[in-house]
C-alpha positions, 0 to 999 in steps of 0.5 A: 655108150656107142651109137649103133649104125646101119647103112642109112641110119644112126641109132643114138642111145638117148641120155637122161638129158636128151630124154628130158629135152625130148619131153620138153620139146627143146633141142640142144644146140647139137641136136638136129631134129627133122620137122615133126620130131619128137612125135607123141610116141617119142615123148611117151618113150622118153618119159618111160625111159626117165621113169625107169632111170628114176625107179630102177636106174639107167637101163642102157644099153637096153634103153631108148635110141633116137633114129637119125638119118646118116645123110643129114643127121636129123632125128626122125624117130625112136626105137628101143627096149621097154627095159632090161631083159627079164630072168629068161632073157626076154625083152620087149621093143617099140619103135616109131617114125615121124610121118615124113620118114615113113615108107622108106624102110627106116623102121625095119632097118632100125629094128633089124639093128636093134634085134642084132644088138639084142642077140649079140648080148644073149637075149633069147626072145624079143617081143613087140605088139601093134594094133590091128589097124597098124598094118605098116608096123605089122610089116616092119616086125615081119620084115625084121624076122619077127613072127605073129604069135598071139592076138587079143581083142586089141593087139597082135603080138610078135616075137623072135626067139633064139634058142642058140644064143651062143651063136650070136649071129645076126638075125638078118641072116 
């Protein structure tokens, strides 16, 4: 499967062997990890990806992507789907960056690319959530075009809907 590329990032679809290395914290010779990668969130996402592969098969292209900076090739976080789209064409996403990479717009850029990828594959709805205190994540989702749709005691829920999936246009437009 091919990488997804943006102006400053490469979203690399993670393989089973790469996910296993993220879980163990042992990069292979080709991997270039920025200090602090993988984070606790990256390890959690890699474990979820491996569980999905074991239980229902490899979900790619609706799996996890390692976020790499184009300028140096270093992995700085992850973005991905929490599984394949459901019968209604809906899917959930998650993302995270190591602390040193935050505040540069990388998360919004990566999320926009993932949303465009989903829309091009006729996904009708993408959802995500964040805690009340994670203002940065709330900004990332709104910057990528997602809207706050619900709240409960712990989380705020965001989503983006496309009713005309035949258009397959970029949600950044």
